[in-house]
TIMIMAR-198676 format. One line per field, with one value per residue (C-alpha): y, z, x. Coordinates in Angstrom, 3 decimals, decimal comma. Each point is the difference from the previous one (the first is absolute). Last residue first. Layout:
// residues N
v Y | ...
w Z | ...
u X | ...
// end
This chain:
// residues 162
v 35,604 | 4,118 | -0,342 | 2,965 | 0,138 | 3,117 | 1,236 | 1,599 | -3,790 | -1,652 | 2,382 | -0,497 | -3,828 | -0,168 | 2,218 | -2,721 | -2,494 | 2,035 | 0,694 | -3,723 | -0,552 | 2,037 | -1,316 | -4,413 | 2,114 | 1,419 | -4,040 | -2,330 | 2,947 | -0,057 | -4,472 | 0,183 | 2,001 | -2,584 | -2,492 | 1,483 | 0,603 | -3,218 | -1,945 | 2,619 | -0,702 | -3,273 | -2,107 | -2,687 | -2,690 | -0,658 | 0,099 | -2,594 | -2,188 | 0,533 | -0,910 | -3,094 | -1,039 | 1,040 | -1,616 | -3,248 | -0,054 | 1,184 | -3,086 | -2,610 | 0,947 | -0,198 | -3,142 | -0,623 | 0,388 | -1,691 | 1,855 | -0,386 | -3,283 | -0,337 | 2,401 | -2,223 | -3,367 | 2,067 | 1,751 | -4,272 | -1,162 | 2,673 | -0,561 | -3,981 | -1,592 | -0,157 | 2,488 | -1,320 | -1,092 | 2,357 | -0,797 | 1,071 | 2,870 | 1,340 | -0,447 | 1,480 | 2,727 | 0,754 | -0,049 | 2,114 | 2,591 | 0,837 | 3,351 | -1,007 | -1,358 | -1,891 | -1,954 | -0,626 | -0,791 | -2,420 | -1,562 | 0,215 | -2,471 | -2,146 | -0,515 | -2,122 | 0,128 | 2,776 | 1,486 | 3,358 | -1,394 | -3,299 | 1,764 | 1,692 | -3,581 | -0,693 | 2,255 | -0,432 | -3,105 | 0,261 | -0,718 | -2,418 | 0,322 | -3,008 | -1,875 | 2,467 | -2,411 | -1,807 | 2,633 | 1,175 | -4,010 | 0,593 | 3,507 | -1,499 | -3,001 | 2,291 | 2,196 | -3,129 | -1,256 | 3,449 | 0,078 | -3,555 | 0,595 | 3,298 | 3,088 | 1,883 | -1,460 | 0,107 | -3,904 | -1,082 | 2,035 | -1,282 | -4,116 | 1,596 | 0,840 | 3,639
w -31,751 | 1,321 | 4,106 | 0,837 | 3,454 | 0,175 | -0,555 | 3,244 | 1,608 | -2,302 | 2,039 | 3,096 | -0,476 | -1,703 | 2,567 | 2,780 | -2,322 | 0,331 | 3,511 | 0,991 | -2,399 | 2,445 | 2,744 | -0,632 | -0,879 | 3,263 | 2,114 | -1,993 | 0,140 | 3,659 | 0,051 | -1,913 | 2,570 | 2,885 | -2,344 | -0,539 | 4,134 | 0,934 | -2,012 | 1,667 | 3,498 | -1,124 | -0,798 | 2,488 | -1,509 | -3,835 | 1,339 | 1,742 | -2,312 | -2,182 | 2,103 | 1,246 | -3,287 | -1,252 | 3,306 | -1,143 | -3,694 | 0,801 | 2,599 | -3,171 | -1,982 | 3,157 | 0,636 | -3,548 | -1,101 | 3,429 | 1,810 | 3,673 | -1,109 | 0,616 | 3,106 | 1,174 | -0,212 | 1,544 | 2,842 | 0,501 | -0,787 | 2,296 | 3,394 | -0,572 | -0,573 | 2,438 | -1,487 | -3,482 | -0,344 | 2,743 | -1,452 | -4,044 | -0,921 | 3,828 | 1,361 | -3,459 | 0,028 | 4,291 | -1,164 | -3,282 | 2,172 | -0,622 | -2,390 | -2,296 | -2,562 | 2,251 | 0,601 | -4,032 | -0,604 | 2,750 | -1,624 | -3,589 | 1,474 | 1,881 | -3,584 | -0,914 | -3,059 | -0,503 | -4,285 | 1,072 | -1,754 | 1,565 | 3,854 | -1,401 | -1,664 | 3,792 | 1,498 | -2,420 | 1,363 | 2,798 | 3,105 | 2,633 | 2,452 | 1,468 | -2,319 | -3,069 | -2,572 | -0,773 | -1,033 | -2,250 | -1,265 | -0,656 | -1,635 | -2,099 | -0,962 | -0,394 | -2,842 | -1,463 | -0,601 | -1,088 | -2,727 | -0,850 | -0,184 | -2,042 | 2,038 | 1,546 | 3,041 | 1,971 | 0,188 | 0,738 | 3,039 | 0,652 | 0,094 | 2,420 | 2,429 | 0,201
u -31,647 | -0,869 | -1,056 | -1,108 | 0,544 | 0,206 | 3,034 | -0,466 | -0,587 | 2,597 | 2,693 | -1,205 | 0,642 | 3,321 | 0,928 | -0,770 | 1,155 | 3,141 | -0,496 | -0,981 | 3,456 | 1,926 | -1,302 | 1,257 | 2,855 | 0,950 | -1,122 | 1,722 | 3,144 | -0,977 | -0,111 | 3,979 | 1,601 | -1,474 | 1,382 | 2,972 | 0,195 | -1,389 | 3,243 | 2,386 | -0,660 | -0,404 | -2,080 | -2,446 | -2,489 | 1,032 | 3,168 | 0,253 | -2,482 | 3,264 | 2,961 | -1,588 | -0,639 | 3,431 | 1,103 | -1,894 | 1,446 | 4,037 | -0,435 | -1,469 | 3,041 | 2,297 | -0,600 | -0,409 | 2,981 | 1,770 | 2,406 | -2,250 | 0,487 | 3,242 | -0,114 | -2,396 | 2,704 | 2,644 | -1,826 | -0,520 | 3,557 | 1,460 | -2,242 | 0,251 | -3,404 | -2,141 | -2,488 | 0,085 | -4,091 | -1,664 | -3,150 | 1,962 | -1,566 | -1,056 | 3,109 | 2,064 | -1,712 | 0,531 | 3,537 | 0,144 | -1,780 | -3,302 | -0,940 | -2,806 | 2,026 | 2,440 | -4,465 | -0,167 | 3,491 | -0,171 | -3,663 | 1,419 | 3,072 | -2,261 | -1,310 | 2,490 | 2,107 | -0,390 | -0,218 | -2,523 | -3,091 | 1,273 | -0,738 | -3,424 | -1,392 | 1,101 | -2,116 | -3,419 | -0,134 | -0,423 | 2,416 | -0,876 | 3,198 | 1,799 | 1,574 | 1,313 | 2,002 | -2,763 | -2,068 | 2,856 | -0,302 | -3,383 | 0,433 | 2,151 | -1,555 | -3,346 | 2,071 | 1,658 | -3,662 | -1,403 | 2,455 | -1,053 | -3,544 | 0,491 | -1,262 | -2,745 | -0,170 | -2,628 | -0,648 | 4,066 | -0,732 | -3,185 | 1,762 | 3,470 | -2,653 | -1,641
// end
């Protein structure tokens, strides 16, 4: 999708669309070597990240990768030949940014949600089992009640007094 197509898809004033396209174009130029979707640029912008590589970094960090590996991937090895203390300082600055922390939390929240849906703790499993047993008991009691009502109607001759 080129910039003109993006512009046509936007339902904003032409001035607002031009400003957004200029911001996205600037981000694209800053990330030479990557071919990212416009959606990724927009997500980075929505988190107020000045560089979409921060979004890549934070997404990787949220998945549990070590800081140095995330830096190497997101920035394509840039800075790995810097003095160690300077590089660590830059990584710590990036890690401390509010937008980066927010994205890490988003990813970890999604990850935790997915993990919980697949695996239950022993306590959650016991609770779910108890609830399932109670549901079966309730259904059985309901069925008994309906059968008793049917027998009562049968004894009364099934006369409908409506």
